[in-house]
Rosetta silent file (secondary structure, phi, psi, omega in degrees, C-alpha in Angstrom):
SEQUENCE: MLNPVKAVGSALLGAGIVVYSYFTIWVLLLPMWSPEDAPFLHQAFPPRRWALVVPNLAFCTLIAGLVALVGLVLVGAVPRVGLEPALSQQQQLRTSTERQ
SCORE:     score description
SCORE:     0.000 S_00000001
   1 L     0.000  136.287 -173.232   -9.625   -7.204   26.638 S_00000001
   2 L   -88.361  126.212  178.851   -9.193   -4.752   23.914 S_00000001
   3 L   -66.471  139.462 -174.775  -11.885   -4.669   21.133 S_00000001
   4 H   -67.835  -28.493 -178.904  -10.276   -5.190   17.655 S_00000001
   5 H   -71.768  -38.199  176.511  -12.095   -2.182   16.370 S_00000001
   6 H   -68.267  -33.577 -178.095  -10.753   -0.005   19.191 S_00000001
   7 H   -69.565  -40.273  178.280   -7.292   -1.533   18.709 S_00000001
   8 H   -62.495  -49.481 -175.354   -7.389   -0.468   15.008 S_00000001
   9 H   -57.951  -36.106 -179.437   -8.631    2.938   15.897 S_00000001
  10 H   -62.658  -46.913 -176.882   -5.925    3.344   18.479 S_00000001
  11 H   -57.374  -45.891  179.829   -3.355    2.281   15.982 S_00000001
  12 H   -68.709  -43.059  179.633   -4.622    4.731   13.340 S_00000001
  13 H   -56.084  -49.523  172.775   -4.834    7.536   15.909 S_00000001
  14 H   -59.483  -50.400  175.706   -1.205    6.884   16.894 S_00000001
  15 H   -62.714  -33.610  175.407    0.047    6.833   13.358 S_00000001
  16 H   -57.033  -47.424 -176.977   -1.887   10.101   12.567 S_00000001
  17 H   -65.763  -40.074  176.725   -0.185   11.759   15.608 S_00000001
  18 H   -67.967  -39.889  175.768    3.264   10.603   14.566 S_00000001
  19 H   -69.777  -34.167  173.417    2.787   11.771   10.958 S_00000001
  20 H   -67.334  -36.607  175.233    1.377   15.012   12.024 S_00000001
  21 H   -65.546  -43.592 -177.960    4.289   15.675   14.437 S_00000001
  22 H   -60.858  -49.845 -176.370    6.938   14.627   11.877 S_00000001
  23 H   -65.809  -39.650  176.051    5.292   16.978    9.239 S_00000001
  24 H   -62.656  -57.752 -177.266    4.927   19.954   11.730 S_00000001
  25 H   -53.890  -42.692  174.499    8.542   19.633   12.750 S_00000001
  26 H   -58.537  -45.111 -171.753    9.573   19.325    9.138 S_00000001
  27 H   -87.850  -48.131 -170.896    7.687   22.383    7.887 S_00000001
  28 H   -93.127  -36.330 -177.165    7.531   24.708   10.805 S_00000001
  29 H   -99.651  -26.796 -176.217   10.666   24.099   13.098 S_00000001
  30 H   -63.803  -34.954 -179.753   13.322   22.882   10.589 S_00000001
  31 H   -72.742   -2.823  176.435   13.706   26.271    8.796 S_00000001
  32 H   -80.322  -20.996 -176.184   14.633   27.845   12.166 S_00000001
  33 L  -116.087  133.390  177.780   18.007   25.975   12.280 S_00000001
  34 L   -81.531  156.320 -177.243   20.522   26.293    9.501 S_00000001
  35 L   -64.322  -19.604 -178.395   22.238   23.017    8.311 S_00000001
  36 L   -78.119  -32.711 -172.913   25.465   24.232    9.808 S_00000001
  37 L   -78.643  -48.583 -174.830   23.916   24.548   13.411 S_00000001
  38 L  -129.753   78.533  177.892   22.081   21.106   13.349 S_00000001
  39 H   -68.356  -29.444 -175.547   23.265   18.829   10.481 S_00000001
  40 H   -71.465  -28.455  175.020   21.926   15.821   12.205 S_00000001
  41 H   -70.761  -41.890 -173.505   18.370   17.342   12.163 S_00000001
  42 H   -70.566  -29.105 -179.048   18.607   18.284    8.607 S_00000001
  43 H   -75.932  -24.312 -178.835   19.643   14.790    7.617 S_00000001
  44 L   -75.859   -7.648 -175.767   16.522   13.269    9.332 S_00000001
  45 L  -125.843  149.169  176.697   14.185   15.064    6.892 S_00000001
  46 L   -72.393 -179.403  175.731   13.969   15.036    3.091 S_00000001
  47 L   -61.350  151.359 -174.820   14.238   18.296    1.074 S_00000001
  48 L   -65.332  -24.134  175.581   11.664   20.959    1.773 S_00000001
  49 H   -58.957  -33.918 -175.965   10.080   20.807   -1.626 S_00000001
  50 H   -69.328   -9.200 -177.152    8.706   17.310   -0.724 S_00000001
  51 H   -77.680  -24.994 -179.935    6.683   18.998    2.131 S_00000001
  52 H   -96.231  -37.613 -171.986    4.430   20.436   -0.645 S_00000001
  53 H   -68.477  -40.229 -175.607    4.646   17.736   -3.193 S_00000001
  54 H   -67.742  -41.844 -178.754    3.549   14.797   -0.921 S_00000001
  55 H   -68.206  -37.302 -178.803    0.365   16.388    0.545 S_00000001
  56 H   -64.114  -42.869  178.238   -0.650   17.633   -2.943 S_00000001
  57 H   -63.574  -34.527  179.616   -0.281   14.134   -4.467 S_00000001
  58 H   -63.712  -49.310 -175.619   -2.178   12.589   -1.464 S_00000001
  59 H   -63.043  -46.880 -177.484   -5.107   15.192   -2.039 S_00000001
  60 H   -54.937  -47.452 -178.954   -5.079   14.592   -5.853 S_00000001
  61 H   -61.517  -45.585  173.191   -5.268   10.802   -5.315 S_00000001
  62 H   -51.110  -52.333  177.626   -8.181   11.331   -2.779 S_00000001
  63 H   -57.189  -47.323 -179.443  -10.059   13.413   -5.211 S_00000001
  64 H   -61.318  -45.397 -178.152   -9.532   10.918   -8.089 S_00000001
  65 H   -66.493  -35.570  176.769  -10.668    8.126   -5.981 S_00000001
  66 H   -72.905  -37.632  170.846  -13.913    9.911   -4.897 S_00000001
  67 H   -58.527  -38.524  175.513  -14.571   10.879   -8.445 S_00000001
  68 H   -64.138  -46.780 -175.952  -14.086    7.315   -9.626 S_00000001
  69 H   -65.393  -46.143  173.186  -16.379    5.885   -6.866 S_00000001
  70 H   -50.378  -44.142 -175.793  -19.067    8.521   -7.593 S_00000001
  71 H   -72.058  -34.940 -179.932  -18.842    7.694  -11.302 S_00000001
  72 H   -71.823  -35.695  174.405  -19.078    3.864  -10.768 S_00000001
  73 H   -62.622  -43.476  177.330  -22.152    4.398   -8.446 S_00000001
  74 H   -72.439  -28.728  173.930  -23.771    6.615  -11.120 S_00000001
  75 H   -70.137  -41.748 -179.472  -23.068    4.091  -13.932 S_00000001
  76 L   111.189   12.200  178.483  -24.506    1.354  -11.760 S_00000001
  77 L   -78.705  -28.781  176.779  -21.309   -0.806  -11.409 S_00000001
  78 L  -114.224  120.258  175.841  -21.404   -0.400   -7.641 S_00000001
  79 L   -59.003  140.927  175.095  -24.806   -1.003   -6.065 S_00000001
  80 L   -84.070  140.425 -179.390  -26.140    1.818   -3.882 S_00000001
  81 L  -110.276  118.024 -178.687  -26.608    0.712   -0.289 S_00000001
  82 L   -86.855 -167.087  176.532  -29.334    2.657    1.741 S_00000001
  83 L   -84.374  -13.439 -175.675  -30.025    2.672    5.364 S_00000001
  84 H   -59.375  -53.136  179.377  -32.638    0.032    5.142 S_00000001
  85 H   -62.872  -31.445  170.614  -30.520   -3.040    5.639 S_00000001
  86 H   -66.013  -36.014  176.123  -28.818   -1.481    8.405 S_00000001
  87 H   -74.093  -28.295  176.955  -31.952   -0.456   10.184 S_00000001
  88 H   -64.534  -40.488  174.218  -33.452   -3.898    9.546 S_00000001
  89 H   -63.364  -48.463  174.744  -30.381   -5.518   11.217 S_00000001
  90 H   -52.221  -51.544 -179.772  -30.787   -3.186   14.216 S_00000001
  91 H   -67.599  -31.072  170.660  -34.371   -4.081   14.770 S_00000001
  92 H   -61.632  -42.379 -179.223  -33.490   -7.790   14.536 S_00000001
  93 H   -67.800  -31.340 -178.438  -30.855   -7.377   17.142 S_00000001
  94 H   -68.708  -48.679 -174.999  -33.375   -5.477   19.381 S_00000001
  95 H   -70.733  -29.219  174.311  -35.982   -8.113   19.143 S_00000001
  96 H   -59.576  -48.370 -175.459  -33.376  -10.918   19.633 S_00000001
  97 H   -69.291  -33.392 -178.304  -32.178   -9.225   22.840 S_00000001
  98 H   -69.911  -31.000  179.021  -35.717   -8.552   24.058 S_00000001
  99 H   -78.449  -17.808  178.169  -36.579  -12.211   23.839 S_00000001
 100 L   -83.484    0.000    0.000  -33.704  -13.243   25.966 S_00000001
């Protein structure tokens, strides 16, 4: 039986491989063929300028989200969570397994 966490991880890994392969073909291999030679291949991909726009938008969104998260933590709207709760849960699990 597959662990749900491993299933999600496998799905994310598969999606990442598909996106990476698509982007690599789009940016590196597509310019080698002219639209006259392989029209079906050029129809499968958007214009080349989107190959720069989409990753830049994703990067800017990531940076904006990280800045917003750090700002909320510094203001105190999001509580800081240290390692103490995680460590205490591990200690509780160890003691409960030792008792069995």
